[in-house]
C-alpha positions in Angstrom: 0.0 0.0 0.0 1.4 3.4 -1.0 0.9 5.7 1.9 2.0 8.8 3.8 2.2 9.2 7.5 1.7 12.4 9.5 0.6 13.9 12.8 -2.5 15.9 13.6 -3.4 17.8 16.7 -6.6 17.7 18.7 -6.3 20.2 21.6 -3.1 19.0 23.4 -3.2 15.5 22.0 -1.2 14.3 19.0 -2.9 11.8 16.7 -0.8 9.6 14.3 -2.3 8.8 11.0 -1.5 7.3 7.6 -3.0 8.1 4.2 -3.7 5.3 1.7 -3.2 7.1 -1.6 -4.7 4.2 -3.6 -7.9 4.2 -1.6 -7.7 7.9 -0.8 -8.5 7.2 2.9 -7.0 8.5 6.1 -6.4 5.9 8.8 -6.0 7.1 12.4 -4.2 5.5 15.3 -7.0 3.9 17.5 -5.0 4.2 20.7 -4.4 7.9 20.1 -8.2 8.5 19.6 -8.9 6.4 22.8 -6.4 8.6 24.7 -8.4 11.7 23.7 -11.7 10.2 24.7 -10.5 9.0 28.0 -8.4 12.2 28.5 -5.3 10.0 29.2 -1.9 11.4 28.2 -0.1 8.2 29.2 0.2 6.1 26.1 0.5 2.7 27.9 -2.6 3.4 30.0 -4.6 4.3 26.8 -3.3 1.2 25.1 -4.4 -1.1 28.0 -7.8 0.6 27.9 -8.1 -0.1 24.2 -7.0 -3.7 24.7 -9.8 -4.3 27.2 -12.4 -2.5 25.2 -11.5 -4.4 22.0 -12.0 -7.7 23.9 -15.4 -6.6 25.2 -16.5 -5.4 21.7 -15.4 -8.8 20.2 -17.5 -10.6 22.8 -20.5 -8.4 22.0 -20.1 -9.2 18.3 -19.2 -5.7 17.3 -17.6 -5.2 13.9 -15.6 -2.2 15.1 -12.5 -4.2 16.0 -12.8 -6.3 12.8 -12.8 -3.2 10.8 -9.5 -1.9 12.4 -6.3 -2.6 10.5 -2.7 -3.2 11.6 -0.4 -0.8 9.9 3.1 0.5 10.6 3.2 4.0 12.1 6.0 5.9 14.0 5.9 4.7 17.6 7.0 6.5 20.8 10.6 5.3 20.3 10.6 6.8 16.8 10.6 3.4 15.2 8.0 2.1 12.7 5.8 -0.3 14.5 2.4 -2.0 13.7 -0.5 -0.5 15.5 -4.3 -0.6 15.2 -5.7 2.0 12.9 -9.2 2.8 11.6 -10.9 5.1 9.1 -13.2 7.9 10.1 -16.4 5.7 9.7 -15.1 3.0 12.0 -13.8 5.6 14.6 -17.2 7.3 14.7 -18.7 3.9 15.7 -16.0 3.3 18.2 -16.6 6.7 19.8 -20.1 5.5 20.7 -18.6 2.8 22.8 -16.7 5.2 25.1 -18.6 7.5 27.4 -16.8 10.8 27.0 -17.4 14.5 27.0 -15.0 14.7 24.1 -17.2 12.6 21.9 -19.0 15.3 20.0 -15.9 17.6 19.6 -13.8 14.8 18.3 -16.5 13.8 15.8 -16.4 17.3 14.4 -12.6 17.3 14.4 -12.4 14.0 12.5 -14.6 15.3 9.8 -12.8 18.7 9.6 -9.2 17.3 9.7 -9.9 14.8 6.8 -11.0 17.7 4.6 -8.1 19.9 5.7 -5.5 17.3 4.9 -6.9 16.7 1.4 -6.6 20.5 0.8 -3.0 20.5 2.1 -2.0 17.8 -0.3 -3.2 20.1 -3.1 -1.6 23.2 -1.5 1.2 22.3 0.9 1.3 26.0 2.1 -1.9 25.3 4.0 0.0 22.8 6.2 2.6 25.3 7.1 -0.1 27.9 8.0 -1.8 25.3 10.1 1.4 24.6 12.0 2.0 28.3 12.5 -1.5 28.8 13.9 -1.1 25.9 16.3 2.2 27.2 17.7 0.7 30.7 18.0 -2.2 29.4 20.0 0.3 27.7 22.4 1.9 31.1 23.0 5.1 30.6 21.1 7.0 33.7 20.1 7.2 34.8 16.5 11.0 34.2 16.6 10.6 30.7 18.0 8.1 29.8 15.3 10.4 31.1 12.6 13.3 29.0 14.0 11.0 25.9 14.3 9.9 26.2 10.7 13.4 26.8 9.4 14.6 23.8 11.3 11.8 21.7 9.8 12.8 22.7 6.3 16.4 21.8 7.0 15.3 18.5 8.4 13.1 17.7 5.4 16.0 18.3 3.0 18.2 16.0 5.0 15.6 13.2 5.1 14.9 13.7 1.4 18.6 13.1 0.8 18.5 10.0 2.9 15.5 8.6 1.1 17.1 9.1 -2.2 20.4 7.5 -1.2 19.4 4.2 0.3 18.6 5.0 3.9 15.4 3.4 5.1 12.7 5.3 6.9 12.0 4.4 10.5 14.9 2.6 12.3 17.7 3.9 10.0 16.4 7.5 10.0 16.3 7.2 13.9 19.8 5.9 14.1 21.3 8.7 12.0 19.2 11.3 13.8 20.5 10.1 17.1 24.1 10.1 15.9 23.8 13.8 14.8 22.0 14.8 18.0 24.5 12.9 20.3 27.4 14.6 18.5 26.2 18.2 18.6 24.5 18.2 22.0 26.5 15.4 23.7 23.2 13.9 24.7 21.1 11.2 23.0 17.6 12.2 21.9 16.3 10.1 24.8 18.5 11.7 27.3 17.7 15.2 26.0 13.9 14.4 26.4 14.6 13.2 29.9 16.4 16.4 30.7 13.4 18.3 29.6 11.0 16.1 31.5 9.3 14.9 28.3 7.6 11.6 27.7 5.6 11.2 24.5 6.1 14.8 23.4 8.1 15.8 20.3 11.5 17.0 21.5 11.8 19.6 18.7 8.5 21.2 19.8 10.2 21.8 23.2 13.5 23.1 22.1 14.7 26.6 22.8 15.5 29.0 19.9 19.2 28.2 20.4 18.7 24.4 20.4 16.7 24.7 17.2 19.4 26.7 15.5 22.2 24.3 16.5 20.1 21.3 15.5 19.5 22.9 12.1 23.3 23.7 11.7 24.1 20.0 12.5 21.6 18.7 10.0 22.5 21.2 7.3 26.2 20.3 7.7 25.4 16.6 7.6 23.4 16.9 4.4 26.1 19.0 2.6 28.9 16.7 3.7 26.8 13.6 2.6 26.1 15.2 -0.7 29.8 16.1 -1.2 30.9 12.6 -0.4 28.0 10.9 -2.3 27.2 8.8 0.8 24.9 5.9 0.1 23.1 3.7 2.6 23.1 3.7 6.4 26.8 2.9 7.1 28.2 5.5 4.7 25.8 8.2 6.0 27.0 7.6 9.6 30.2 9.4 8.8 28.7 12.7 7.6 26.2 12.4 10.5 29.1 12.5 13.0 31.0 15.2 11.1 28.0 17.4 10.7 27.1 17.0 14.4 30.7 17.9 15.3 30.6 21.2 13.4 27.6 22.2 15.4 29.2 21.0 18.6 32.3 23.1 18.1 30.1 26.1 17.4 28.0 25.4 20.5 31.1 25.1 22.7 32.6 28.3 21.4 29.4 30.2 22.1 29.0 28.7 25.6 32.6 29.7 26.4 31.8 33.3 25.4 28.5 33.5 27.3 29.0 31.1 30.2 25.6 29.7 29.5 24.6 26.2 28.4 22.8 25.9 25.1 21.3 22.5 25.9 18.8 23.0 28.7 15.8 21.4 30.4 13.4 24.2 29.4 10.2 23.1 27.7 6.8 24.4 26.8 4.6 22.0 28.7 1.3 23.5 29.6 1.3 22.5 33.3 4.9 23.0 34.2 8.2 24.4 33.1 11.4 22.7 34.1 14.4 24.8 34.8 17.1 22.2 34.7 20.3 23.1 32.9 22.9 20.7 31.7 26.0 21.0 33.8 
């Protein structure tokens, strides 16, 4: 099945989805929808709820579980893993099985987001505007939004290079990303998330302006070095990943020496709390 994966936002919840271009249908992660309906931010708790609910529905003879599919979507560890997904019609039936004050809002959202994504595929600028509006509603500064979008453009160019030169999406993308991040920040992606007190949240959405800039520098350098050396496949691309990360690390250390302040911090944009940890 030819498809594209992406994220969508409902309030403070992220919903993973995959588009079947042949059938022209969006499939949404069932666990992510269950998390919204039960107002549960913990992924494992939402997954257990869905497992128990699916067993009950099967016993009742419901076709909801039967109509769900198992497809590979990016998981919490950034790897491509199979998970239950369903189209809008099936999800609307599932919503009826879960008592929730979010039922009606999410029904409207599902209908709306399906239309929006079709429009974005015709006009990609709409997707950029939607992201900008989402960050504005969160209270992000104009400068931060500009840096975040610049960083995403840099990231897209790098992943496009990888895709065109024998690097597989999912595990191999994650391996190279972690090499770059470890090299420039001297922390793995996981350790950086832990420093910021993040669990399922996207690390990039909680980076400071400086962290975004140095991440972009590392990935820009990686792509240009890879292009210069004509790197092919995972193993060859590990070399420019380390070299690109080191360029950003050297620049980070130089700035930190001048300012006496750490670039890599525990600051985040969580709604309920803001950690103030700083890497020592």
